N, C-alpha and C positions, 0 to 999 in steps of 0.2 A: 504493500500500500504506500509506504513512504517513498519507495523507488518510483512509483507511478507519479506521485506528486512532484518529486524532483524533476522527473522527465518532462512533465507538463510545464513546470516553471522554466526549464531550459528552452523548451519549444516556444513558449510565449516570448521569452527574451530574444530568441533568434528571429522570430517573426517581426518583433519590434525593430530589431537592427536592420533587417531587410527593407521593411517599409520606410524606416527613417532614411536609409541610404538612398532609396528611390526618390523620396521627397526632396532630399538635399540636392541630388543630381538635377531634378526637374527645375528647382528654384535657381540653381546656379546658371542654367541656360538662359533664364529670363533676366537675371541681374546678379553681379558678383555680391552686392550687399545682401540681396535676398537669399542667395546661397549660403553666405556666411551666417546670416541670422538663423536660417533653418538648421545649419550644422551645429551651431552653438546651443540652440534650443533642444534639439534631439539629443545632443551629448549630455546635457545636464539631466534630462529626464531619464535617459538610460543609466547614467551614473546613480541616480536616485533609486532606480529599480534594483540595481546591483547592491548598493549600500546607501541607505538613507542619510547616514552621517556624511559620507563623501559627497553625496548629491547636494546636500544643503550647503556645504562649504563651497562647492563649485558654483552654486547659485549666487551666493554672496559675492564671490569673485567676479562673476559675470556682471553683476550690477555695478561693481566698482571700476571695471576695466572697459566696458562697452563704449562709453563716451569717447575714451581715448582711441579705441579701435575705429570708431566712426571718423575721427579726424584723420587717421591714416588712410582710410579708404577715400575720404574727401580730397586728400592731397593728390591721390592718383587719378580718380575719376570725376572729381568735382562734387560739390555738396548738393544734396537734394532735400526739399522741404519735408517730404514724407519718406524718411529713410527707414527701410525695413529693419535695419539694425537697432533702431530705437525701440522697436517692439520686441526684440529678442528676449531681454530680461523679463518683460511682462509676460510673454508667452510661456517662458520657462517656469516662472512663478505659478502661473495658472495650471500648467501641466503637473508640476510637483504637488501643488495643493490638491488638485483633483485626485491624484493617486492616493494622497494621504487621507482625503475624505472618504474614499472608497474603502481603504484598509481599516479605518478607525470607526468605531461606533461612538458618535458624538453625544455628549450630554446636552441637556436642555439649554443650559446657559450658553454654550457655544453656538448652538443652533439659533438661539434668540439674537445673539450678537451679530451673526452673519446675516440673518434675515432682516434685522432692523437697518443695518448699514447698507446692504444691497437694495433694500426697499427704498431707503432714502435717496440713493443715487438714481433709482428708476424714476422717481418723481421728476427729475430734471430732463428726462428723455424727450417728452413731447415738445417742450419749448426749444430744445436744442436741435430738433430735427431739421431746422431750416438750413443748417450747414452739416451735412452727413459726415464729412471728413473730420471736422473738429469734434463732433459728437462721438464718433467711433474712437478717436484718440483718447478722449476723456474717459469713455467707458472702460477702455483698456487700462489707462493710467490709474484711475481711482478704484475701479473694480478689482484690478489685479493686486493693488496694494491691500485691499480689504481681505483678500484670500490669504495673505500672509499671516493673518490672525490665526488661522487653522494650524499653520506651521509652528508658531510659538506656543499655541495651546497644547499641541500633541507632542512636542519635543520633550524628551526626558528632563526632569528638573535636576536630578543628580546623576552622576555616572560619567564615564569617559566620553560618551557620545553626546553629552548635553552641551547646550550653548554653542551652536555652530558660529553665530555671529561673533562671539568673543574670540574664538580661535582664529577667525579670519582677521579680525582687527588687531589682535596682538602682533601678528606678523605683517599685516598689510598696511595698517595706519602709519607706522614709521616710514614705510616705502612711499606711500602717498605723500607724506609730509616732506620727505627729502626731495621728491620730484617738484612739489609745489615751491619749496624754498629755492630750488634751482631756477624755477620760472621767475622768481622775484629778482634774484641777484645776477643771473646770467641771461644772455640773449635768448629769446624764445625760440623753440625749435620751429622748423619749417611748417610742421603740421599744426602746431598751436597758433602760430602767426597767421597762417592761411585761414584757419577756422575763425579767429577773431575778426578778420577783415570781411568775412562772409556772413556774419550774423549781426543782428541788432542787439547790442548789449549796452544799456545805459549806465551801468554802475560798475564797470570792470576796472576803471582807473583807480590807482592807489593815491592816498593823500601825499605820497612822495612822488614828485615829478619824475617821469621817465620809467615808472614801474607799474605793474598791474596788481590788482588784488588776486591772489593766487587761486587756482582752481584745480590743479593737479590733473588727474585723469578724468575728473568729473566735469559737469556742464557749467559750473560757475562757483564762485565763492560762497554763495548762499546755500549750495548743496554740499560743498566740501566741509564747511564749518560744523554743521550738525554731526556729520560722520566722525570728524576728529574729536568732537566733544564727547560723543558716546564712547569712543575708544578710551578717552581719559577717565570716564566713569568706570569702565571696566578695570583700568589700572588702579583706581582707588579701592576696588574691592579685591585686589590680589592678596594672596596669602602673605607675600613678602615682596619687597622692592629690591631686586638685585641691581648690580652695576649696569648690565645690559638693558634691563627694564627701565632704569633711570635715564639712560641715554635715549631710549625710544620715547619716553614720556617728554623729555626735553625737546626732541625734534617735533613731536606732535603739538606741544604747547606753543613753540615758535611759529609753526605753520598756522595754527589757529589764530595767533595774533596777526599774521600777515594776510589773513582773509579780510580783516577789518570789519567783520560782522559783529556789531556790538550786541545785537540780540542774543547771539550764541554765547558771547562772553558773560552776559548777565545771567542767562538761564543756567549755564554751566556752574558759575560761582555759587548760585543758590543750591543747586543739586549737590555740588561737592561738599558744601558745609553740612548738608543733610546726611550724606554718607559718613563724613568724619564724626559727626555727633552721635549717630546711631551705631555705627560699627565700632568706633573707638579702637582702631587697630593702628599699629605703627606704620604700616604701608600707606594707609589713607592719609595720615598726617604728614608723612614724608613726601608723598606725591603733591599734596597741597603746598607744603613748604617749598618744594622745588619750583612749582609754578609761581608761587609768591616771590621767590628770589629772582626769577626771570623778569617778572613784572617790575619789581623794585629796581633791578639793574637797568632796565630800559628807562625807567623814570629818572634814575640818578644820572644816566648818561645824557638824557635829554637832547639839547641842541648840538651836542658834540658830534652826533652822528645823524645824518638825514633820516635814516630808518627809525632809530629810537625816538627822534623828535616827532616824526609823523605818527608813531604809535602813541606817544604821550599826548599829542594833540587830540588824536581820535578818542583816547580814553578820557581825556578831560571834558569832551563834549557831553559825556554822560551826566555831568553836573550842570550843564547849561543847555538842556534840550530845547528850552523855549527860544534859543537863538540859533538852533540848528535847523537848516532848511529841510533836510531829509526827515527829521523827527516831526516837524510841524506839518509836513505834507502827510505823514502817516497818521497823524491825528485828524487832519482835515478830511481825508478821504472817507473814513468810516462815517464821520458826521454828515457828509453829503450823500453817501450812498445807502446807508442803513435804512432811512425812511423809504427810499425808492424800492429797496429789496423787500422790505416788509409789506409794501403795498401790492406785491405780486406773490400770492400764496404758493404758486408752483414755480416761482423763480424765473430767471431769464434763460435758463437752459444750460445743460452741461456743455462745456466748451466755450462759454462766453467770458471766461476769465482765465488768466494764467497762460501757460505755454500753448495750450490748444487754441487760444484765441488768435494766434498768428495764422491759423488756417482758415479764418473767416474774416468778414469785414470788421472794421475797427469797432471796439466796444469800449465802455467806460472803465472797465477794470482789466486792462490788458496785462498789467504787471502788479498783481496784488502783493502788498506787504503785510497782509494779515490773513492767516489761514481761515479764521472763523468768518471774516467778511467774504472771502472768496467762496466759501461753501454756502453762506446765506444768499449771496448774490445769484449763484447758479441754481440752487435747489429751492429757494424760497423758504419761508418759515417752517413749512411742513417737512420738507426733506432735511432741512438743517436740524430740526428737533430729533428726527429719527436717527440720523447719523450720530449726533451727540449722545442720544440715549443709549445707543449700542456701545459707544466708548465708555459711557458712565458705568456699565456693568463691571468690567474688569478694574476700572479705576477705584470704584467703591470697594471691591473685593480686596485689593492690595492695600488700600488705606486702612481698612478694617484689620487686616492681618498685622500691620506694623503699629498702628496707633492703639487699637483696642486690645489686640492679643499680645502686643509688645514683642513680636517676633524680631530677632536680631540676626538671623542667619544671613549668609551672603546673598542668596537669591532674593530674599524678601527685601532687604535693604536696597539692592541694586534695582529691583523692579519698581520700588517706591520712588527712588531718586530719578530713574528714567522717566517715569510718568510725570513727575514734577517738571523735569527739564523740558519735555515735549509740550506740556500744557502751557508753559511760559513762552516757549519759542514760537508757538503758533500765533502769538500776537505780533510777531515780527516777520512771518513768512508762511506761505502755503506749503505745509509738510504732508499734505494728504495724498500726494501722488509722487511717482518716481521712486528713487531709492530711499528718500526720506519717508515717503508714505509706507513703503514696505517695512522699514525699520520701526516706524511708529506702530503699525498694526501688529507686527511681530512681537514687539515689547509689551503691547497690551495683552496679547495672547500669553506671553510668558508670565505677565503679572497674574492673570487668572489661574494659570497652571500652578504657579508658586503658592498662591493663596489657598489652593485646594490640596496641596501636597503636605505630607507630614513634615514637621520641623526637624526631624532626626536625619542626619546624613548617613547614608548607607555605609556600613563598615565601621562606624564609630559610635560609642555611647556618648550622647551629648546632653547637655543641660541648657535649656533656653531661659530659665528664670534668672532674675537678677540683671545686673547691668552688663555683664559680659557672658559670652557663650563659649564654653570650653569643650574641646574634643577629648575623647577618652584616651588619646595617646599623649596628652599633656600639652599639646600645642593649642594656641588660641585659634579658634575657627570662626570664619565669617559665615 
């Protein structure tokens, strides 16, 4: 019987490989970008079939590297507005999530979250149908991100194959940071330079003349900054801070500074303090101390270096927001558009704000600096409430876990801090789609999984009462 099951599994995998290869070949004939997108998507799905842990790691890597790959293809064949490569990570996420949903018997809470979120997005379909291209892009971008909730919810809370995102960022974030720092201090590569000259980007310029706000392999500083900040949150919850880890943290912190994304700075600072206060581990305080030393050094250097001077000036604007043009515009935009958004119960339609709006005639919210406003504008009050209600379920669960039940294990503290970080950062940008959307919904899924998991770490006898949590082997455990 077991042999028959194994043979059937091999047969299914072989069939998937043959069908995938045929699809990749057909797509490559039509377009090199389409062929590459199909190959990447099929590879990630097949890796997930063979090993869920490896499949999830490859999925995160695909999200982080695809924008850079698009720039390489664009340098060779020119840039296209509807690049199939942009859809590859979304399609891979949907495929992996679909497989996981088929394999797993979901609980009522998870079904409720997915139904509310997808139902809220569906409300924006009729009004957005006037531009099918932008509507399709938004459905993929927002809906694909929602499906990542299932990945976070079903991923193991403890064990060697848990937390795929952490494992990717531990190695990947310093590499992303190093590339971004090179973009700042060295001449841009041919592919980065050609990409910047081909796209409309209103806020890529750095406060320091002759430099850009770094974006590494991602689409922009507003996307890179949240990724780097989440990587630093993972560093805060490490068991210990070694020399190599400290070097990586330093690189990531410097790169985060060079994005000049103030919203990410503030949200990370709040989340970092929460981790340090709740966890009370040496690694957390050392990481915060290292970041603090870098900031203090930059402020002390001040005008002696153009870069530190630009950073200090940008940081100083946090105390003078009423004089900052960007900040005043971010306050004025919601004031002007919220009444109009509320007046349309079903919204202006998916695709009328953010990146998708580039594929349709001009709209009033082409570049939203507020994720909540972007959602309200597109979906109207009805859809907005449904999506926020879906997110409120895991948020309430992890808050209850940490605040009421006083859980101080690593996963609970990290999930709580991650939720705080994302809730704050949504006031400064639309994180509901793209790689930030996938991370957002994945962390919400992790939050619900952690809140429903036992507080005892497998393999150790732990005590969660009191101010600190100790493992049975004598080490302080997070």
